[in-house]
DOVOMI-951166 format. One record per residue (C-alpha): residue number from 0; residue in one letter; chain; y, z, x. Coordinates in steps of 0.1 Angstrom, whole numbers. Example, Ala and Ser with C-alpha at 12.3 -4.5 7.8 and 13.67 -1.06 7.14 Angstrom:
[site 0; "A"; "A"; [-45; 78; 123]];
[site 1; "S"; "A"; [-11; 71; 137]];
This chain:
[site 0; "M"; "A"; [1374; 1166; 775]];
[site 1; "F"; "A"; [1347; 1150; 795]];
[site 2; "N"; "A"; [1353; 1132; 828]];
[site 3; "Y"; "A"; [1325; 1107; 832]];
[site 4; "N"; "A"; [1326; 1076; 853]];
[site 5; "G"; "A"; [1307; 1045; 841]];
[site 6; "K"; "A"; [1275; 1052; 863]];
[site 7; "T"; "A"; [1272; 1088; 851]];
[site 8; "L"; "A"; [1275; 1078; 815]];
[site 9; "V"; "A"; [1249; 1050; 818]];
[site 10; "A"; "A"; [1225; 1073; 837]];
[site 11; "A"; "A"; [1229; 1101; 810]];
[site 12; "T"; "A"; [1223; 1075; 782]];
[site 13; "I"; "A"; [1191; 1062; 799]];
[site 14; "A"; "A"; [1179; 1098; 805]];
[site 15; "A"; "A"; [1185; 1107; 769]];
[site 16; "V"; "A"; [1167; 1077; 755]];
[site 17; "A"; "A"; [1137; 1082; 779]];
[site 18; "L"; "A"; [1135; 1119; 769]];
[site 19; "M"; "A"; [1136; 1110; 732]];
[site 20; "S"; "A"; [1108; 1084; 736]];
[site 21; "V"; "A"; [1086; 1109; 755]];
[site 22; "V"; "A"; [1092; 1139; 734]];
[site 23; "T"; "A"; [1091; 1125; 699]];
[site 24; "P"; "A"; [1073; 1091; 697]];
[site 25; "E"; "A"; [1057; 1096; 663]];
[site 26; "V"; "A"; [1089; 1107; 646]];
[site 27; "M"; "A"; [1106; 1074; 653]];
[site 28; "A"; "A"; [1083; 1055; 630]];
[site 29; "G"; "A"; [1091; 1050; 593]];
[site 30; "T"; "A"; [1056; 1057; 581]];
[site 31; "G"; "A"; [1045; 1083; 606]];
[site 32; "G"; "A"; [1042; 1121; 603]];
[site 33; "T"; "A"; [1042; 1142; 572]];
[site 34; "E"; "A"; [1059; 1172; 587]];
[site 35; "F"; "A"; [1091; 1166; 568]];
[site 36; "D"; "A"; [1077; 1154; 534]];
[site 37; "T"; "A"; [1086; 1187; 517]];
[site 38; "V"; "A"; [1122; 1185; 529]];
[site 39; "W"; "A"; [1125; 1149; 517]];
[site 40; "T"; "A"; [1110; 1158; 483]];
[site 41; "T"; "A"; [1134; 1187; 480]];
[site 42; "L"; "A"; [1164; 1165; 488]];
[site 43; "T"; "A"; [1152; 1138; 464]];
[site 44; "D"; "A"; [1148; 1164; 437]];
[site 45; "W"; "A"; [1183; 1177; 443]];
[site 46; "M"; "A"; [1199; 1143; 443]];
[site 47; "Q"; "A"; [1181; 1130; 412]];
[site 48; "G"; "A"; [1178; 1163; 394]];
[site 49; "T"; "A"; [1203; 1186; 378]];
[site 50; "L"; "A"; [1222; 1192; 411]];
[site 51; "G"; "A"; [1227; 1155; 416]];
[site 52; "K"; "A"; [1239; 1151; 380]];
[site 53; "I"; "A"; [1264; 1179; 385]];
[site 54; "A"; "A"; [1276; 1164; 418]];
[site 55; "A"; "A"; [1279; 1129; 403]];
[site 56; "G"; "A"; [1298; 1143; 373]];
[site 57; "A"; "A"; [1321; 1161; 397]];
[site 58; "M"; "A"; [1327; 1129; 416]];
[site 59; "I"; "A"; [1336; 1111; 385]];
[site 60; "L"; "A"; [1358; 1139; 372]];
[site 61; "V"; "A"; [1377; 1141; 405]];
[site 62; "G"; "A"; [1380; 1103; 404]];
[site 63; "I"; "A"; [1395; 1105; 369]];
[site 64; "I"; "A"; [1420; 1132; 380]];
[site 65; "A"; "A"; [1430; 1113; 411]];
[site 66; "G"; "A"; [1433; 1081; 391]];
[site 67; "V"; "A"; [1456; 1097; 366]];
[site 68; "A"; "A"; [1477; 1112; 395]];
[site 69; "R"; "A"; [1479; 1079; 413]];
[site 70; "Q"; "A"; [1481; 1058; 381]];
[site 71; "S"; "A"; [1452; 1037; 394]];
[site 72; "I"; "A"; [1417; 1030; 381]];
[site 73; "M"; "A"; [1403; 1026; 416]];
[site 74; "S"; "A"; [1398; 1063; 422]];
[site 75; "F"; "A"; [1377; 1065; 390]];
[site 76; "A"; "A"; [1357; 1035; 402]];
[site 77; "V"; "A"; [1351; 1051; 436]];
[site 78; "G"; "A"; [1339; 1083; 418]];
[site 79; "V"; "A"; [1315; 1063; 396]];
[site 80; "G"; "A"; [1303; 1044; 426]];
[site 81; "G"; "A"; [1297; 1076; 445]];
[site 82; "G"; "A"; [1278; 1091; 417]];
[site 83; "I"; "A"; [1256; 1060; 413]];
[site 84; "G"; "A"; [1251; 1059; 451]];
[site 85; "L"; "A"; [1241; 1096; 452]];
[site 86; "Y"; "A"; [1215; 1091; 425]];
[site 87; "N"; "A"; [1200; 1059; 439]];
[site 88; "T"; "A"; [1200; 1068; 476]];
[site 89; "P"; "A"; [1164; 1082; 478]];
[site 90; "T"; "A"; [1150; 1051; 461]];
[site 91; "I"; "A"; [1169; 1028; 485]];
[site 92; "I"; "A"; [1158; 1048; 516]];
[site 93; "D"; "A"; [1122; 1048; 504]];
[site 94; "N"; "A"; [1122; 1011; 498]];
[site 95; "I"; "A"; [1138; 1003; 532]];
[site 96; "M"; "A"; [1115; 1026; 552]];
[site 97; "T"; "A"; [1083; 1014; 535]];
[site 98; "A"; "A"; [1091; 977; 533]];
[site 99; "T"; "A"; [1063; 953; 542]];
[site 100; "L"; "A"; [1059; 916; 543]];
[site 101; "E"; "A"; [1028; 909; 524]];
[site 102; "H"; "A"; [1034; 872; 517]];
[site 103; "A"; "A"; [1052; 862; 548]];
[site 104; "P"; "A"; [1048; 825; 556]];
[site 105; "T"; "A"; [1031; 814; 589]];
[site 106; "A"; "A"; [1050; 796; 616]];
[site 107; "I"; "A"; [1036; 763; 605]];
[site 108; "Q"; "A"; [1047; 769; 569]];
[site 109; "M"; "A"; [1082; 778; 581]];
[site 110; "I"; "A"; [1084; 746; 601]];
[site 111; "Q"; "A"; [1073; 726; 570]];
[site 112; "L"; "A"; [1099; 744; 549]];
[site 113; "T"; "A"; [1127; 738; 573]];
[site 114; "N"; "A"; [1122; 701; 580]];
[site 115; "G"; "A"; [1105; 689; 548]];
[site 116; "L"; "A"; [1076; 673; 567]];
[site 117; "Q"; "A"; [1040; 681; 560]];
């Protein structure tokens, strides 16, 4: 495999991080750039459209078969969980990447909340 000593590995890691920060600064942000919007829309349509329903159904069907073979309901539950996760993944990712704190308390309000004094 690879024969790295500790210093070489640290230097390579620092160089990779520096290169990524110089080459693609706007891609690192959650709200920046629209270059990949069509790709994300296509993936979302696949996951929440007919293809996603077919994949979720296949997961559940495989879970049922595995559950019967193992005589355990857990395989079925994993199949159902995988199907639900596949369908809801785009919504979860969108909510995480676009989350904002509109009503965040100030530092003074946080101190008042924590010690009860006004």
